[in-house]
C-alpha positions as CSV (number, residue, x, y, z in Angstrom):
1,M,146.1,97.8,91.2
2,S,147.1,100.7,93.3
3,K,148.9,102.4,90.4
4,N,145.8,101.7,88.3
5,I,143.4,103.5,90.5
6,Q,145.6,106.5,90.8
7,E,146.0,106.7,87.1
8,H,142.2,106.4,86.6
9,F,141.4,109.2,89.2
10,K,143.8,111.5,87.4
11,K,142.7,110.5,83.8
12,H,139.0,111.2,84.7
13,C,139.9,114.3,86.6
14,V,138.6,113.1,89.9
15,V,141.8,114.6,90.9
16,P,141.5,117.6,91.1
17,D,137.7,118.0,90.7
18,V,137.0,116.1,94.0
19,L,140.4,115.3,95.6
20,T,143.9,116.8,95.7
21,A,145.4,113.3,95.9
22,A,144.2,109.9,94.7
23,P,143.9,107.1,97.2
24,S,146.3,104.2,97.0
25,E,143.9,101.3,97.4
26,I,140.7,100.2,95.7
27,L,137.4,99.8,97.4
28,D,135.5,96.6,96.6
29,I,131.9,97.7,95.8
30,Q,129.2,95.3,94.8
31,Y,125.5,96.0,94.1
32,S,122.6,93.6,94.6
33,S,122.1,93.8,90.8
34,G,125.2,91.6,90.5
35,V,127.6,94.3,89.2
36,R,130.9,95.0,90.9
37,V,132.4,98.4,90.3
38,D,135.5,98.3,88.2
39,T,137.3,101.7,88.3
40,G,135.8,104.1,85.7
41,M,133.3,101.5,84.2
42,E,129.9,102.6,82.9
43,L,126.9,101.4,84.8
44,T,123.2,102.4,84.7
45,P,121.1,104.0,87.4
46,T,119.0,100.9,87.4
47,Q,122.0,98.8,88.3
48,V,123.0,101.0,91.2
49,K,119.6,101.9,92.7
50,D,120.1,99.9,95.9
51,K,122.7,100.4,98.6
52,P,125.9,98.4,97.7
53,V,128.1,96.3,99.9
54,V,131.5,98.0,100.4
55,K,134.5,96.0,101.6
56,W,138.2,96.9,102.3
57,T,141.0,95.6,104.5
58,P,140.3,97.4,107.8
59,K,142.7,97.6,110.8
60,D,141.5,96.5,114.2
61,N,140.0,99.1,116.6
62,E,139.9,101.9,114.0
63,Y,137.1,104.1,112.7
64,Y,136.4,105.0,109.1
65,T,134.4,107.4,107.0
66,L,132.9,106.5,103.7
67,A,131.4,108.9,101.1
68,M,129.9,108.8,97.6
69,V,129.7,112.0,95.6
70,D,128.8,113.3,92.2
71,P,130.9,116.2,91.1
72,D,129.0,116.6,87.9
73,A,125.6,118.0,89.1
74,P,123.6,119.0,87.2
75,S,126.2,118.3,84.4
76,R,129.9,118.1,83.9
77,E,129.8,121.2,81.7
78,N,127.9,123.1,84.4
79,P,128.7,121.6,87.8
80,K,127.1,124.4,89.8
81,F,125.9,121.9,92.5
82,R,129.3,120.1,92.9
83,E,129.4,117.9,94.8
84,W,126.0,116.3,95.2
85,H,126.6,113.7,97.9
86,H,124.8,110.4,97.6
87,W,126.0,108.6,100.7
88,L,127.9,109.6,103.9
89,V,128.7,107.2,106.7
90,G,131.0,108.0,109.6
91,N,132.5,106.2,112.6
92,I,132.5,102.8,110.8
93,F,134.2,100.6,113.4
94,G,136.5,97.9,112.2
95,G,135.2,97.8,108.7
96,D,131.7,96.8,109.7
97,M,129.3,99.2,107.8
98,S,126.4,98.1,110.0
99,K,128.2,99.8,113.0
100,G,128.6,103.1,111.1
101,E,126.8,106.3,111.8
102,I,124.6,107.1,108.8
103,L,125.0,110.9,108.2
104,S,123.3,110.8,104.7
105,D,121.5,107.6,103.6
106,Y,122.2,106.1,100.3
107,I,120.5,107.6,97.2
108,G,121.3,106.0,93.9
109,S,122.5,107.7,90.7
110,G,120.0,110.1,89.0
111,P,121.7,112.0,86.3
112,P,119.2,114.3,84.4
113,K,118.3,113.5,80.9
114,G,120.6,114.9,78.3
115,T,123.5,115.7,80.7
116,G,125.8,112.8,79.6
117,L,128.0,110.7,81.8
118,H,128.3,111.7,85.5
119,R,131.2,110.4,87.8
120,Y,130.1,108.7,91.0
121,V,133.1,108.7,93.3
122,F,133.5,106.6,96.5
123,V,136.2,107.6,99.0
124,L,137.2,106.0,102.3
125,Y,139.1,107.8,105.1
126,R,140.7,106.4,108.2
127,Q,139.6,108.5,111.1
128,P,142.2,109.5,113.8
129,D,139.6,108.6,116.4
130,K,135.8,108.3,116.8
131,C,134.4,111.7,115.6
132,D,131.7,113.8,117.0
133,F,129.2,114.2,114.2
134,T,126.3,115.6,116.4
135,K,126.3,119.0,114.5
136,I,126.1,117.3,111.1
137,P,122.5,117.0,109.8
138,K,121.3,113.5,109.3
139,L,119.7,113.2,105.8
140,P,117.2,110.5,104.8
141,N,117.0,108.9,101.4
142,S,113.5,110.2,101.0
143,S,114.6,113.8,100.1
144,E,117.2,115.5,98.1
145,E,117.3,118.5,100.4
146,N,120.8,119.7,101.6
147,R,122.7,117.2,99.3
148,G,124.2,119.7,96.8
149,K,127.3,121.9,97.0
150,F,129.0,119.5,99.4
151,S,132.8,119.0,99.5
152,I,134.2,115.8,100.7
153,A,137.6,117.3,100.8
154,K,136.4,120.2,103.1
155,F,134.5,117.6,105.2
156,A,137.7,115.6,105.6
157,Q,139.7,118.7,106.5
158,Q,137.0,119.7,109.1
159,F,137.3,116.4,110.9
160,K,141.1,116.0,110.3
161,L,140.7,112.8,108.2
162,G,143.7,113.4,106.1
163,I,143.8,111.9,102.6
164,P,141.6,109.0,101.5
165,I,143.1,105.6,101.9
166,A,140.9,103.9,99.3
167,G,138.4,104.7,96.6
168,N,136.6,103.7,93.4
169,F,134.2,105.3,90.9
170,Y,131.9,104.5,88.0
171,V,130.2,106.6,85.5
172,A,126.5,106.6,84.6
173,K,124.0,108.5,82.4
174,Y,120.2,108.8,82.4
175,D,118.0,105.7,82.0
176,D,114.3,104.9,82.6
177,Y,114.8,104.4,86.3
178,V,115.7,108.1,87.0
179,P,112.1,109.5,86.8
180,K,111.1,106.8,89.4
181,L,113.9,108.0,91.7
182,Y,112.8,111.6,91.3
183,A,109.2,110.7,92.1
184,K,110.4,109.0,95.2
185,L,112.4,111.9,96.4
186,K,109.6,114.4,95.7
187,G,106.7,112.3,96.9
188,E,107.9,111.7,100.4
189,G,109.5,113.6,103.3
190,T,110.4,117.3,102.9
191,F,109.0,117.9,99.5
192,N,105.6,116.6,100.4
193,R,105.3,119.0,103.3
194,M,106.2,122.3,101.5
195,S,103.8,125.2,101.6
196,I,103.5,128.2,99.4
197,Q,104.9,130.4,102.2
198,N,108.1,128.4,102.1
199,L,109.3,129.6,98.7
200,N,112.9,129.1,99.3
201,T,112.6,125.3,99.6
202,F,109.4,124.4,97.6
203,D,110.1,122.0,94.8
204,P,108.5,123.2,91.6
205,F,108.8,120.0,89.7
206,A,106.8,117.7,92.0
207,D,103.8,117.6,89.6
208,A,105.8,118.1,86.4
209,I,107.7,114.8,86.8
210,K,104.5,112.9,87.3
211,S,103.2,114.2,83.9
212,S,106.3,114.3,81.7
213,E,109.9,113.9,82.6
214,D,110.9,115.1,79.0
215,D,109.6,118.6,79.7
216,V,112.5,119.7,81.7
217,Q,115.3,119.0,79.2
218,D,113.8,120.1,75.8
219,G,115.1,123.6,75.5
220,L,111.8,125.3,76.1
221,V,110.8,127.8,78.8
222,H,108.1,126.1,80.9
223,V,105.6,128.2,82.9
224,R,103.7,126.1,85.4
225,I,100.9,126.7,87.9
226,Q,101.0,124.8,91.2
227,Q,98.1,124.7,93.7
228,R,99.1,124.6,97.3
229,N,97.0,124.9,100.5
230,G,93.5,125.2,99.1
231,R,93.2,128.2,96.7
232,K,96.7,129.5,97.0
233,T,98.8,129.0,93.9
234,L,102.4,129.4,92.8
235,T,103.8,130.1,89.3
236,T,107.2,128.6,88.3
237,V,109.4,129.4,85.3
238,Q,112.1,126.9,84.4
239,G,114.4,126.9,81.4
240,L,115.5,130.5,81.1
241,S,119.0,131.0,79.8
242,S,121.8,130.8,82.4
243,E,123.1,134.0,80.9
244,Y,120.2,135.9,82.5
245,D,120.3,137.3,86.0
246,L,117.2,135.6,87.4
247,K,117.4,137.7,90.6
248,K,117.0,140.9,88.6
249,I,114.2,139.3,86.7
250,V,112.3,138.3,89.8
251,R,112.8,141.8,91.3
252,A,111.3,143.4,88.2
253,C,108.3,140.9,88.2
254,K,107.5,141.5,91.8
255,K,107.3,145.2,91.1
256,E,105.4,144.8,87.9
257,F,102.9,142.1,89.1
258,A,102.7,143.3,92.8
259,C,103.4,139.8,94.1
260,N,106.0,138.0,96.1
261,G,108.7,135.9,94.4
262,T,112.0,134.3,94.6
263,V,114.7,132.3,92.8
264,V,115.5,128.8,94.0
265,E,118.3,126.4,92.9
266,H,117.0,123.0,92.1
267,P,119.6,120.2,92.4
268,E,118.8,118.7,89.0
269,Y,117.4,121.6,86.9
270,G,119.2,124.7,87.9
271,E,117.8,128.0,88.8
272,V,113.9,128.3,88.9
273,L,111.9,131.5,89.1
274,Q,108.9,131.4,91.5
275,L,106.0,133.9,91.8
276,Q,103.0,133.8,94.1
277,G,99.6,133.6,92.5
278,D,98.6,132.6,88.9
279,Q,101.1,134.8,87.0
280,R,101.2,132.7,83.8
281,E,99.7,135.3,81.5
282,N,101.6,138.2,83.1
283,I,105.0,136.5,83.0
284,C,104.6,135.2,79.4
285,Q,103.7,138.7,78.2
286,W,106.6,140.3,80.1
287,L,109.2,137.7,78.9
288,T,108.2,138.2,75.2
289,K,107.8,142.0,75.5
290,S,111.3,142.3,77.1
291,G,112.8,140.2,74.4
292,L,114.1,137.5,76.8
293,V,112.0,134.7,75.2
294,K,110.3,134.2,71.8
295,P,106.6,133.2,71.9
296,E,107.3,129.9,70.3
297,Q,109.8,129.0,73.1
298,L,107.1,129.2,75.8
299,K,105.2,126.2,77.0
300,V,102.4,127.0,79.5
301,H,101.1,124.2,81.8
302,G,97.9,124.0,83.8
303,F,97.0,122.2,86.9
């Protein structure tokens, strides 16, 4: 079994994409849906939506750290948010997960539509002693904020955890549960409190997901108007080619339209251009006039 997990980690490029060395033991991971993770098996987001039971053979009076990460966010071909961490628990005493310190609460798999299979990797470290995690932000499972661009290898190095002693992973792709997960993340906590002044963290897809989850993966450029705080509005542009420098585009638009604007990185949909005010007509004309987008590629959304 030990040889098997090491071979799987290398075959599926978990080594080197996530780790420099594969663990020697396998983690026993079982979900309430009834599935038990067999290394490299394909599961569905529906099957893994709830926090699993994780077991291993612990040593007495020792502390452990458990992590679950997705190195394929938003896709394996373009993993610009590698790694998106779904779960992080430290100071697990004697193998009892209930006694661990939850650093990032569990969020199930949510691979975007059309991005193929994602790898979801579990790794377990034996800590040299109880760790001081007071400076690590505690993340709830009601928001996706601060989950992307994480590195479990760097985290392990920071806290001198060494190499993982056990691990496992499965693969999953989009299913009908994913929009429900997105709605949960965007309907509570941080995303529900965003204001138009906080352009760097505002989620431009909060309303879009409620209307049509297909819009964000269809190859079109979507121009949306969002109303926030009474009469204040925000225009978002999603779907521009990754070959374009969106920061240069937003600078040109700010000058042309005399408005504020920014570029944000959404953990599922990539870079999104944001402009204050209702700039739908202006941005559509500018994009087509500049030759960046053909008129038939534009899809304009209302409130």
